[in-house]
N, C-alpha and C positions, 0 to 999 in steps of 0.2 A: 529556591525558598521553602524552608522547613519550619514548621511550627507545631506545637503538641496539639493533640485533639481536645476538643472540648470536654470531653469526659476522661479525666484523670485517672480512672480505674482501668481505663483499656489501654494496653500497650502498643498504642499505635502512633506514628508521626504521619501528618499529612505533608506528601511531597509536593504535589501540585495540584490546581485546581484550574479547569480549564472549560469554557463555554464551548459547546459543540451546536454551532447553528443549525447544520444540516439534520441533526436528530433532535433539536429542541430539548437538549439535555445539558446537564454540567457533568463532566467527568472528574471525579475527585480520586487522587492516587494516594494509597497509604501504603506504608511500609511498617510490618510488624516488627519486633524486637528479636524475632526467631529468623528473620530474613526473608519471609513470605511478602510477595507483593499482593496488593488488593486495589483493583479497580471497580469504582461505583459510577455507573451512568445514572445520576439522580434526574427523575423526570416525574411526572404525574401517572404514567402508564398504569393501568390496573395489574398487568401481569409483572409479577416478582420473579426474576431469573437470578439463579445461582450456576456458576461454571467454574469448576476447577481443573487446571491442567498442570502436567508435569512432563520434562524432559524424560523420555525412556527410550533412549536410543539402543537398539539392539546390537548385540555383540555376536549373534549367531543366527541361524534360520530355524530356531526352534519355536518361534511364536510366542516367547516371553511375554512382550508387551501386550499382546492380543489376549492371551489366556488369563495373565494379570487382571487386566480389565475385566474379563468376564467374572473374576473370582473374588474381588475384593468386597462386593456387596452381598456375598455369601455368608451372612452371619458375623458377628463382631463381638467385642467385650459386652458392650450394653444392650446388643440385641443378638444373642447368641443362637441364631436359627442354623439348621442343619438339613433337615428333610426338606423343607420349604425354601424358596427362593425369595429374599427379602426384596429382591427388585419387582418381582410380580405381585409380591404382597403390596408394595405401594401402589401398584397399580389397580389392586383390587379394593384398596381402603384410601386412597387419597385423590383429591380433585385436583391430580396434576395435568397441566398443559403439554408440558415437554416433560420426558423423563426417559434419558437414555446415556450411554456412554460410547465413545468412539476412540478407535485406536488409529494413529496416524503414523507415517514411516519414521517420525523422530519425537513424537510426542502423544500423550492419551490425555483425553479430556472426559470429565462426568459433569453432567447438567442435568437440571431440572427447572421447572417453574410452575408456579400456581397462582392462583385468583386471591385466596384470602391468607391473612398473615398466619395464622395456626398452622395451616398446611405447610405454608413455607418454612416456618422455623422447625417444625417437627421434621419433616422430610430432610432438611439441611442437617439436623441433628443425626439421623441415620446414615446420610451419605459421608459425613466427616468420621464418625464412628467406624465405619466400613474400612475407609481410606486408610486411616492412621491406626486402628486397633482392630484388625481383622482375623477372624479365625483361620485363614488360610496358612498362616506361620506354624501351625501345629497339627491341623487336620488334613492329612493327606487325601482323603476322600473327596474334597472340594476339586482339587487338582485333577482326581480321576474323571470327576463328572464333567468339567469344563474343559479339560486339555485331553488326556490320553488314558484310557485304562483298558483293561483285558475283559472281554466280554464272549458270550457265547451266542452263535446264529441259530437259526430255526432248526439247522440239523445237529446242534450240539457240538458245533467245531468252534476252537479258539478263534477270536478275532479282535482287533483292536477297534476300540470306540472312543467317543468322546464330543462334544458339541462343537468345539474349535476345530477338531480334526475333521469332523463330517463337512462343517462349511468350507474349510480350506480345499478338501478334495474336490468338492464342487467347484470352487473358484479356479483351481489349477486346471479344469476342463475348460477353460476358456482360452483362446488363442490371444485376444487383444489383451488380457490380463497377463499372459507370459511375456508378449511384447513390451507392455510397460515395465515388468519386473526387469527385463534385460536392458531396459534404458536407463533406468535408476541405478541399477547394480553395477553398470559399467561406466558410466559417466562421473559418478560422485564419489570421489575417494574419501577416506576418512570419516566419512559421516555415516548417517543412518542408514543410508540407501543401499549400501553393498550387501545388506541383508534384508529378509523379508520379514517386516514387524507383525505381520499377520500370521507366518508360519509357514514353512514348507512341510506337506504331509510326509514327504520323504524323511523329515528331520524330527518333526513332532514326536514321533514315536520313541525317539531316544532320549526324552525328555524326564528328568529325575526331580524329585523332591527337593533335593539340596539345590539343585539349579533355580528352581522356582523361587525358593527362600533367599538367596543369594540375589537374584534380581531384584526382588521387592526391597531388601534392605539397602540395595545400593541406590534406588532412585526415589522410593517414597519417602520423602524428608521434607522438613520445612523450607529449607533454602532453595529447594527446587520446585516450590509451591507458587502458582500464580491463580489468583482467584477474581472472577468477574461477576459483579452483582448490576443489576438492572431493576429500575422500576422505583415505585414509591414504598420503599421498605422503612421499617422502623430501625433507624441507624445504631442506637444504642444496645438493642437487643441482639441485632445481627452481628455486629462487631464484638459483643461480649460474648457470644457463642463461639464465634471464630477465635478468639483470645484464648477460650478455655481449651480447645484442641490444640492450637499453633504452640502455646506455651508449655504443653505437656508432652508434644510429639518429638521423636526422634530428629535430632539436628545432622546436619550433613553439609558437605560442600554442593554448591549449586553447580549446576551443568548449563553450558552453552551450546546452541546449535553450531556445529563445525561446518564452515563454508569451505568448499574446495572442488576444482574440477579434474576429472581424469582426462590426460593428455594422451596416455599411452595406448589406448584401446580407441583407435578411431574405427574400427569395424567389428562387428561382432555378428556371429552366426549361430541360430539355433534351429532345432526341428521342431515340428509339431504335427500330430496326426490331422491332416487335412488333404481334401482331394487337390490333383497336381498343380491346377491354376489358381489355387486360392491361397499364395503365399502371401506375406505381408513385408514391406520394406518401409521403414521411417527414415528419415533425415532428421536430426533435432539439432537446432542451434540453441546455445546457452550463453548467459551472461550472470556473472556474479550479482548478487542482490546489491544495488547500490544503497549507499548510506541515505541517499535522499529519495524518497518515495517517488518524487517527482520523474526521476529517471526511469523508473520501473513502469510507471504509467504511460510515459512517451512510446516506451518499447511496444506495450500493449496495443496502443492505439496504432502505430506503424503495422503490426502484423495483421489485424483487425481489417485495416484498410486495404490490405493485399488480398484478404482471403475469406472475408465473411460472406458476401454475395457471389451469385453465379457469374456476373459480369467482372467482378475484381480481377486485376491482371493474373496474379499468381494462380487462382484457381481455374480460370479460362485457360491460361498457358499450359498448364500440367493435364487438366483433364481431356483437353482435346486433342491430346497425342493418342488416346486410347490405349496406353500402355497397361492401364488396370480397370477393374471394374468402377473403382470409385477413389477419389482422392479426397482426404481430409485432414483439416488443420486445427491445431489446438494451442492455445497460449497457457501455461501452467505456471501459476504464480505463487502457489502456497508450498512450493519446495524451497529447498536452501538456495537455489539459484533459478533464475527465471527460465523456462524452458519453451522454446517454440518448434511445434511438432508439424511435421509434413508427413503425412502416411498414404502410402500406396496400397490399397486393400485390393485383394483379389487379382494378383499379377503373378504371371509365371516367373520362376527363378531365373530363367535366361535372359530376362528383360530388365534385371537389376541394375546392371551398368547403364544401359541407356536411359533409365529413369533418375539415376543419380546425375548423369552428364545434363539431363535437360533441367534438373533444378539448378545446377551450377550456371546454366546458360540463362535461365530465366532472372537469376540474381544480377548477373552482368548487365542484362538488358535493363532492369529496373534502375540500376545505379547510373546508367548511361541516360536514360531518359528523365530521369526523375521521378519521385512519388507523385501519385494523382492528388493534387492540393485539394480538390473538392471532396473527395473521399477523406483526407485527414480532417478536414470541417467535419464532414458527417461523424466520424468516430469520437471527435472531442465532444459533439453534442450528444452522442450515445453514452458517454462516459458521464456527462452531466445528468442525463435522463436517469442513469442507474441510482445515482447518489439521490435524486429528486424523489425516486420511487420508494426509498426505503421506509418512510413514515406509512406507507400505503401496505406494506408487506403483511401477509398473514401472521407470520412468526417473526417479527421484527426483532425480539430481543435474541432469538437464537441466531438469526442471519448476522446480527452485528457482534455478537460472541464469534462465531466462526470467522468473520473478517478479521475480527480484532487478533484472533488466535493465530490466524495464517501469517501475521506481520509483528507479532509481539515479540518474537526472538530477534527481529533485525533493527526494528525502528519504534520511536514513541508511538503508542496507540493513539496518543492524543491527534497526532499528524495524520494517521490513517482514517481517523473518523470525522476529521475537518477537510477531507480531500477536495472539497469544492473549491476552497482557496487555491490550492494547487492547480487546478484545472483553470481558473482564472489567469494565473501566471503563464501556464502553457499556452493558451489562448492567446495573451497578449504578446508573448515571445514570437508565436506563429504570425501575428499580424505585422510584427516589425520585420520579420525575417523568414520568409517562407520556406528556405533551404535548411532550416535548423533540424527539421526531421531527417533530411536526406544525409545530414552528417552522422546521425546516429544509425542510419540504416547501413551506410559503408561501413562505419565502425564495426558494428554487431553482425554482419552479414558478409559483405563484399570483402572486406579485409580480415574477418575474424578466422582464427584457427580452431575456434572452439564450438566444434559440431562432431557429431557422431553418426554411423551408419548402422543401422540394425536391420538384420535379416533374419525371418522367421520363414524358414522354408518348408514347404509342405512334404511330407513323407509318411505316407499311410502307415507303415509299420512301425512309427516312433510312438513310445508310450512315455510321457513324462512323468508317471506315477510306477515307473517300474521298480525302482528302489523300494518304495513303499510296498508294493505287492510282494516282493522277494522277501522283505522283513516278515509280512503277514503269512507268508507260505511257511516260514521257519517254525511257525507256531505249531503245526501239525507234527513237526518233529522233535519237539522238546523232551527233555528225559523226564522220568517219571516223577523224581524229585522236583524239578522245576515245574512241571505240570501240577502238582500238587500245591506249591507256592502260588501258582497264579489263581488255581481255583479257590484258595483260601482268601486271595484278594478280591476275587468276584463276590463271594460270599460276605466279606467285610463290607463291601461297597452295598450290597442289597440291605444288609442290616442298616447301614447307615441311613440310607433311603426310607427306612421304616420308623424312623424315629419321629415322635410327636413333638411339635414345637408349640411354646406358647405364644399364639399369634397376637393375644391382647397386649403385647408390649408393643405394638403399632396401631393405634387407636384410629378409627374412621374419621372422616370430616364430621365437625359438629353441625347437627341439624339447625342450629340456630343461625351458624354463618351461612349455611345453604339458603335458608328461607330469607336471610338478609340480602341475597345476592341477586333477588329477583330485579330484572332490569328491562328497559325497552329494548326490543330485538333490532328494529331498523326504522329509519325515516325516510321513506321512499315516496317519490311522487309518480303516479300512474297515470297515463293518458292512452286512451283507445281511440283508434282511428281506422280508417279503411285498410290501411296498410298493415295493421296488427296492434300489438300493444308496446307501448315505450316506457320504460322505467329510468327516473332520474334520480342521481343522488348528488346533491350540491355537496361541494367539496373546496377545500382550500388548498389541495396538493398542487395544483399546476398541471395535472395529469388527465388527458381526456382519453376516455375509452368508449369504444363502440363495439357492441355485440349483435350480429344480426343473424338470424335463424331464416333459412329458405325451406319450405315445406316440400317433403319427398314422398309423402303417402301416396301419391299418384303412378311412382315408378315401381316397376317390378325387380325381382332380384337381378337379372342380367343386367339392367340398366343401373342399379346400385353399385354392381361391381365395375361397370364402365365408368362410373362418376369417380371411383377410385383413381383410376388411370387419368382421367381427366384433371384430377386435382395435382397428381404428379406432373402433368403437362404444364400446368400453370407455372411451375418453377423455371421453365425453360422457354415460356412464350414471348413472342414479340407481338406488336398490335398495330393498327394502322397510326403512322406517323409517329410512333414510339419505339425506341430501340429497347433491348434488354438493361442496357445501362440506365436508361431514363427510369425504367420500372423499379430497377434496385435503387436508385437515388430516392425514389418515393418510399420504398420499404424503409431505408436507412432513416428518412425523416420521421417515419410513423414509428420507428424503434420496434414496434411489435406486430406481426401481422401472421394471419394463418386461417386456412380453410380445414374444416375436417368433418367428418359423418359422426353423429352421436345420435343416441336414443334417449328421449326424455320421458320420465315416469309419469304416470298419471292415476291418480286414485281411482277413477272411475272406468278407464278402458286401457286396452294393451299400450304400451310406450310407442311414441310416435318417432319416426325417423327423420333428422332434421340435417341440413346442411349449414354448419356454423361459419361464419366469417367474423373474424375477431381483429381488432386493429386498436393500437393505442399510441398516443403521440403526446407532446407538449400542446398545451391548448393554442399556443400561436401558430401551430402547424396544423391543427385539426382539420382545416378545409383539405388538406391532401388526402385524407380519408376517403373522401368522394371521389377524388380525382382516381385513385388507385382502384375503388369499387368499380368505377365506371369503365376502366380498362378490362377488367375480367368478366364484366355483365354485359358490354356493349361492343366493346371492339376487338376481342380476340379473334384471330385468324388460324386456322388449323394448316399446317403444312405436312405433306406425306412423310417427310424424311424425319421430322422432329417427333412425329406422333409414333412413327415405327420405333425411333430410338428410344423413347419413353417406354414403349412395350417392352424392348428388348432389355433395357436396364432393369424394369421391375421383374422381370422373369429371372434374370440372372441373380439379383438381390434374394427373391424368395427361394430360389432353390438352393442357394447357399445355406439360408436360415433353417431349412427342413428338409430332411431326406424323402419322407413319406407321410402326408398326413391322411391318406386315404382311411385308414382305419377310424382315425379320430371323426371324420367327416361322415362316415358311414354310420357310426355310432350315434352322432348327433342326430342324423335324419331318422334313425330308427325310434330313438327318444322322442323325436318332436311328433312323430306318428301316434305314440303312445299317450301322447296328452300333454308333453311339457310346455311351458310358457312359449308361446309364439315369438315374443320379444327377443328371447334367448336363441331360438332358432335363426331368426333373420341376423341377430349379431354375429353369429357363426358364419353365416352365408356371405356377409359383407367383410369377414376377416381377410387380411392378406395372405393368410396361411391356406385358403381354399383357391387361391388364385392361379395356381400353376397350369391347369389344365384349360382353364378360361383364356389365359394369356397365350397360350399355344394356339389356340382357336381364333383368337382375335387375328395374331399374325398371320394366318393361312388366307385371310379374307383379301379380296381385291381392293386397291387403293381407293377407288372411289367408293365402293361401298363402306369400308372404314371410316373414311372422312365423313361421309353423309351421316353415319350411324351416330358420330360423336357430336356433328352439329345439330342434329336433332336433339339429342340430350341435352345439349347446352340450352337449347331454345326452351325445352320443357322445365328444366331447373331454374334459370334466372329469370323466367317470366313469371313465376310463381313465388310471392313473398310472404315471409312467414313472420316470426316474432323477433322484436329486439329484445334479447336476454342475454344472461350470463353463461359463460362455459359448464357445461356439464357433461364428463366423459366417462361413463363407466367402463371398467375394463374386466373382462373374462379371464378366468385362469384355465389353463389346460393339464388335464391330468396326463402324467408321463410316467406311470408304473405299472406294468403288466399285472403284478399281484393284485391290485385294486380292481384293475378292469376287469379281472376274471374272479372276483371274489362273490361269494354266494348271494350278495344282494341284487347282483346284475345278471344272473345267469340265464335270466328269461330273455334276454337280447340276444339275438341268434347271430353271433359272429366268431368265427373261428380265430380266437385270439393267437393261438400258438402260431398258427401259421402267418399270421399278420406280424407277428412280432420279428420274423425273421427279416423282414425288410423295413422295420420301422426305425424311426430316428433315435430309438431308446440305446440302439450300440452306437450312436455316433458320439465320439470323444469329446466334441467341444460344445455338446448341449446338456446343460443340467438335467440329471434324470430323475430326482426327487423333488419334484414340485407338484403337488397333487391337490386337487379340489373336487368337492361335491357340492352340488346346487339342488336344492329340492324347494318344492312347492310348500309354503307355510301360510297357513290361515290366521295366524296371530297378528295383533295389532302391531305395527312397525315401531313404536315407542317403547311398547313393553318388551318387544324384541331387543331392543338396546340395553335392556336389564338383563335379559338372558345372556347375552353377548359379553358383557362385563363379568357376571357370575362365572361363566364356564370358561371364557378364553383365558382370563388371569387367575383361574383356579384349577379346577379339577382336570380341564385338558393340558395345562402348562405342566402341572405336576406329573401326571400320568404319560405325557408323551414327550414333552421336551426334558424335564428333569430326569426322569427315571429311564427314559428309552433313547435319550442322545438326539433328539430331532433339533434342528436349529432353531425352529419357530413353528407355532401353531395357532390358530385363533378359529372362532365361530362367529359369525355376523349376518344381520340382515342387508340385502342389497336393495333390490326394488322392493316396494311394498308387495308382500305376499310371496317372497322368494328369500331364500337363506343360503348361505355359504360356508361349508367347513373346508379349511385348507391346513395343509402341512407342507413344510418345505426343509429341504436338505435333511430328510428324515430316512433313517436306515432300516427302519422297520414300518414300512407304510401299510402293510397288510393288518398288522396288529392296531395300527392306530385308527383305522376306519372302524374296527371292532370296538375299540375303546369309545371311539365317538357315537356308535350306535347304542352304548350302555349310558353315556353320560346323562341322559335324561331321567334314568331311573337310579342310578349310582351316585351321582354328585350331591355332597353335603356341603352347606354352606351354614356359618352361625349368622347371630344377628349384626356383628360387626362387618362381616362380609357383605351382608345385604345392605347395610348403611352406606358401606363404600361403594357398591354398585350405582346406589342412587345418586351418590356425589359425582360419579363418572358420567353418569347419563345427563345429569344437569349441565354438563359443560356443553351439551348438544344445544342448549338454550341460553345459556350465560355467557359463553366464550365471547371474549372481547372482538367485535367485527371491524375489519378494515373496510375502508369505503366500497372497495371493489366488491369483497365478499358480502357485504350487507345487501348491496343491489341484487347481487347473485342469488341470495337466498330468498329475497322477496319474490324475484321471478319465478324461481322454482316452486316456492310455495303457492303462487297464483296460479302456475300451470297444474298444480296437483288439486287446485280447489280449496287450499287452506288458507286461514286468514291469521294474523296475530292473535285474535282472541282464542282462536282454535288451538295455536301453541301454548298460549298461557293456561289453558284448560288442561292440555296434556302434560304441561309442566307440573301443575298441581295433581294431576292423576298418579304421576311418578312419584312425587313426595309422600302421597299417601298409600302407597301400595305396600302390601304385606306379604310376609313370606308364603302365607297360604295362596296368594295371587300367583307367585312364581311356581309353586308346585302345580297348579293347574296349567300354567303356560307350559311347563315342562313336559306335562302328558299330553298337551295337544301337540307339541311338536313332535313328540314321540311317535304319535298317530300319523302324522303328516309324512314323516320320513318312512313309516313302516308301508306306506301307500306303494312305496316303490318308483313315485312319479320323480325321477331324477335326472340330473344331466351331468356329465363329466366335463372338465375342461381345465388338461394338464397347461356488477350488475350492471346487468345492463346500465351501465354507468356512463353519464354524460354531464359535462360541466355545462349548465344551462345559461349561456352568457346573455341571450335574448330570445326573444320568440321565434324569430327568422330561421335561426339554426334549428329549432326544433321543428319547424314547420318543413323545412328542406329534408330532413331525415324522413319524415313522413311522406314526403312527395316523390320520394325515391322508390 
């Protein structure tokens, strides 16, 4: 059905209109006269979302899709920026909830969202002008900045640099990434996957400006455009702006994703710099995308039923063989075919054949015995739950966009976004004939020839960046004429970065809109009892969520470390009268279940350590939360063999992740003694990375002593009840750069860094080397610190560290009240980055528009739409801090009335806090209240 749009001035036709019950939206599909497709999910959500996607299939490994994605927002016809980065100007000046771009193997997407219509429309204008009228077509220095350029290191030697180049160098230092690239390149012929859309560092350095322009002109055209709109937008204004760009943009033929399977290469081997017994083996089964989404969902249900839980047949059968450190399973649905991965991690190369034979044997066994019908039922329920949870997601619009994007090239998005109807059909089919899934299993596993075997073999002398390093080495031998040309390019780039831009072209959010955005933050019911505090959020989602905290303040550091082992043990535990299969069935019914250790912030004292139990289910199955909690808190039995097995597995896992953390631990100890926040010291001490020596000592103990110590710990933890609250898990960063460790700011710490470095993980090829962080005590108000974060992170630091010096990312932010964090990552100039940060509080300049933009960004902390879970979580954390809704409203007013003079005083205060040298390196409770009895039962627990 086609009919003209209501507005005759807009060159669109409405192709279809579909009600989406799962998302409480109407999907309207438009087709522009240029050939572009537009999908609008019309609903009453306050978040207004824009996404634009293009097929950008690479035809070499130079990273053209990735580099183009980085470059198109670097200035345009209407917004001609050069020295600054418009992407970060937007972050500085707009109240954007989402603001990003992403490169996929076969497509590129650009997206953002905003709360008010003014920000939405103006940001959309900047995106569209950047995509269709970019400066990159004539300004080569943008390519030099984002892709590849010549530079000089601290010794004055010629080197290659560039934002994407540095990112991919780090990326190629990861064995799992290398294995994934092997799989995609070998299995899929004629498609995007035989080349790396992100870019191979060995090839990025060969990229030319002509290559760049040719790629852009081929793919960035209207027939290749898909646009996704979401929320309560003003249709005529938004479509009018789209029409303005689509009508004048370059026309070209449209592109389709090419589906195809490689059948020639059944077995592929590659080397990687790994310890001898840390090779990887992957067996990957694959099936072309069915035109019916229903078939793809059935495949995923089958695979999950075999491998999601410890007791599932495939996982149990392969793991108990002991051939590898771990066996992992993945279902990959966002590629041009469905990929079902079985990975053996930490396996010796001599065991490859045995592992392959074991997989084939397990498949024959499953086909003979039939699939577990109870697990099939569980996974159908799990698929229904994931759809049911969509309206509760924190970033619903972005999630729906990405889900749509992964299927848009193969099927009608309306079908993908109404998949609850498909699940009903699948469930009915299964009830009529329980063998229907077995037919699929035999077709796609037992009888299928569509699988590949991929071997990543450990070879400690292997260097997968050898070609890149050889090309960089040739820069030392260039002729005098060539060297002069290169130095001229370096000088041109420096002058390019010195240009002053008219930033006023991007206006900040209107204060009028911001003041109008004031809204109630939450509506939570609180009840205090002897068991703690309970927080209830009434909701209509049908999802039941319980978060329970156990107080650990009575435990010492050794007991906290032991508790980490205990949590790992839970994954393998059996209990009185209940098998592991029964426990996994309960977990499946609950959909989401976890234990973890966290530190909770408090405005009045040091953060407290809690054990967090979290479970989530359909309301109709909520009682099973208590059955599962009872197992772990009352019925768990310890077995010497299971406990020893857990300790050995943890030791192997952590030894693989890190070579030697002693330098880092020693450094943390010394800083703690010099007055660093106790909470950060504790956080480091219960970190898994400090466990190697501890686990070795545990394994040396007599079995009886070992069992007794864990039973005592179990008793101490689960007889102390804490708070019913929502998840809060702060994460620490770890400094991984010797230059920073030995910089002048930290010479007072007595460590022989040069000697320590010889044995450190920095030399390990498969760990990223340039992720760096500085934490320091800051006495400034937390909410005013958010203003400092927005002014520095998206302004001075971005320009000086990312744009001018090639770091992939940089930011400054408050973490706990009273503590601040600076971080740079994938940074080729770490030492200078920290020097720049030291000067930031004195040298950073910002105009009134930047200041207003920072206020707009901080107000998102107060005004952001809250999902039901998020609202309850926020209520709890505020209560724990001793804050109230009135307190937050007062802080919101303080932010709105802040002046530039206030920020100058704040910067001076932060500079003094940093100069003190007190630093550290580190490289809701939501229940559906159906009746009073349920609430009382929780408190009685």
